[in-house]
N, C-alpha and C positions, 0 to 999 in steps of 0.2 A: 738076716734075722730082723724082725720088727720088734722094737722095744716100745711098750706103752706105759707111760707114767701117769697115774691118775692123781689129780689134785683133790685134797680133802682138808676141810677145816672143821674142827669140833665135831667130827663124825659125819659131816655133810660133803658129799661129792659135788664138785662144781666145775670140773674140767679135766682135760687130759692132753698129753702130747704123744704123738707117735713118731718114731724115727726109723727109717730104713725100710728096704724091701724085704719081704719075707724070705725070698730065695727058695721057696717050695718048688717052683717050676719056672720055666721061661716066661718072660713078659707076654701077656696075652693068654697064657694058659695056667696062670697061678690062681687056683681056686681059693686059697687062703687070703691072698691079696685082694681078690674080688670080694670076698666075704667081709673083710675089714672095711673096704671102701664103701660097700653098700650099707653096712651098719653105721658107719660114721655119717654118711649123708642122710640116712633116716633120722639119726639123732639131731643133726643140724636143722633139717627141715621141720621136724616136729617142734623143736624149741622156737625157731624163728617164725614159722608160718602158722602152725596149728595152735601154738600157745601164745603167739604174738609177743614174744619176749626177746630181749636183746641177747645176742650171743656173739662173742668176739672170736674170730677164727682166721687162721692163715693156712694156706695149703701151698706147698712147694712141689710142683709136679716132678721136677727133675730129681730131687733128693728124697721124695716120698715123706717129707716132714710135714706134720700137721699139728697145729696147736688150737685147742678149743677151750674157751672159758665162758661160763654163763654165771656171772656174779648174782643174778637174780635167784639162784638156788640157795644163797646164803641168807641166814636169818636177819642180818643187819642191812640187807639190800633195799628194804622198803617195798619189795614186791608182795603181791597178795599171797597169803599163806598157801592156798591151793596150787598156785603156780610154783612156789618154792618147792613144795613137796613133789610135784610132778616132774620138774626139771631135775631135781636131785635124784629122784627115782630113776629117771632115764640114764643118768650117768652110772648109778649103782647097778642097774640092770646090764649095761654095757660092760662094766667091770666084771660082773659074775659070768657073763657070756664068754668073755675073753679068757677068764680063768678056766672055764670048762674046755675051751679050745686048746689051752696049753697042755692038757692031759694027753692029747693025741699029737699035737704039733709042737712039742717042747723044744725041738731043735730049731724052730722057725719063729717062735713067738715068746716074748718075755713080758710079764705084767707086774708092775709095782705100784705102790701107793706112796705119795709124798704128802705128809701132813705138814700144815703150816699154821 
């Protein structure tokens, strides 16, 4: 099972961590794992390249652990307002997309929010 914990401060999403393989299918045939990987990379590339914003991330291939934080989404970051909303919106969209996926893949995916 993959567990995803989203970081949120004062209602603003600014990161997440993913742990574990989904176990939906064998490696190379796991469509749920492929979907999570594709969505995660889209989010990273959009923040870092398209929005030219800093994003901190670590990816552990062997354990399938991923941590992503973009402090620029937070109001006290000093980032331009439009970038803050855009980056926070990406994280929020990813959260809601994963919540939708849990309806069908509840045995393979767990999504939580950690407020700080």
